[in-house]
C-alpha positions as CSV (number, residue, x, y, z in Angstrom):
1,M,-2.8,48.1,-17.9
2,I,-0.5,45.0,-18.2
3,Q,-2.0,41.8,-19.4
4,I,-0.5,38.6,-18.2
5,A,-0.5,35.8,-20.8
6,K,-1.9,32.4,-19.7
7,K,0.5,29.5,-19.7
8,V,0.4,27.3,-22.7
9,G,0.7,23.5,-22.6
10,R,-0.8,20.5,-21.1
11,P,-2.9,20.9,-17.9
12,F,-1.5,19.4,-14.7
13,S,-2.7,15.8,-14.0
14,E,-4.7,15.0,-10.8
15,N,-2.6,11.8,-10.5
16,P,0.8,12.4,-12.0
17,K,2.8,9.3,-12.8
18,E,6.2,10.3,-11.2
19,I,7.6,6.8,-10.6
20,R,9.3,5.0,-13.5
21,I,10.0,1.2,-13.4
22,T,11.7,-1.0,-15.9
23,V,11.1,-4.7,-16.2
24,R,12.4,-7.4,-18.5
25,I,9.9,-10.0,-19.7
26,D,10.1,-13.0,-21.9
27,K,8.3,-13.4,-25.2
28,K,5.4,-15.4,-23.7
29,H,4.6,-12.6,-21.2
30,N,5.0,-9.9,-23.8
31,D,2.6,-11.7,-26.1
32,I,0.0,-11.9,-23.2
33,L,0.5,-8.2,-22.5
34,E,0.2,-7.2,-26.1
35,D,-2.9,-9.4,-26.6
36,Y,-4.6,-7.9,-23.5
37,S,-3.7,-4.4,-24.6
38,E,-5.1,-4.9,-28.1
39,K,-8.3,-6.6,-27.0
40,N,-9.0,-3.9,-24.3
41,N,-7.8,-1.0,-26.4
42,V,-5.3,0.2,-23.7
43,T,-1.6,0.9,-23.7
44,K,0.8,-1.7,-22.2
45,N,1.4,0.8,-19.4
46,E,-2.4,0.9,-18.5
47,A,-2.5,-2.9,-18.7
48,V,0.3,-3.2,-16.2
49,R,-1.4,-0.7,-13.9
50,R,-4.6,-2.8,-14.1
51,G,-2.6,-5.9,-13.2
52,I,-1.1,-4.2,-10.2
53,E,-4.6,-3.1,-9.1
54,K,-5.7,-6.8,-9.3
55,L,-2.8,-7.7,-7.0
56,D,-4.1,-5.2,-4.5
57,E,-7.6,-6.6,-4.7
58,K,-6.4,-10.1,-4.0
59,N,-4.5,-8.9,-0.8
60,K,-7.7,-7.5,0.8
């Protein structure tokens, strides 16, 4: 009987982040982003995603 080994590594995400963007911001906006991230215990990436969600809410 042949045993097949299970794959090792991270499990697949239900919502993979496949799109990468790059933005340049000034010190003021970076300070705002860092302050929000620290106060809410999230990464800068997550803070930006939350900001984008807020934009979507305003458009409805």
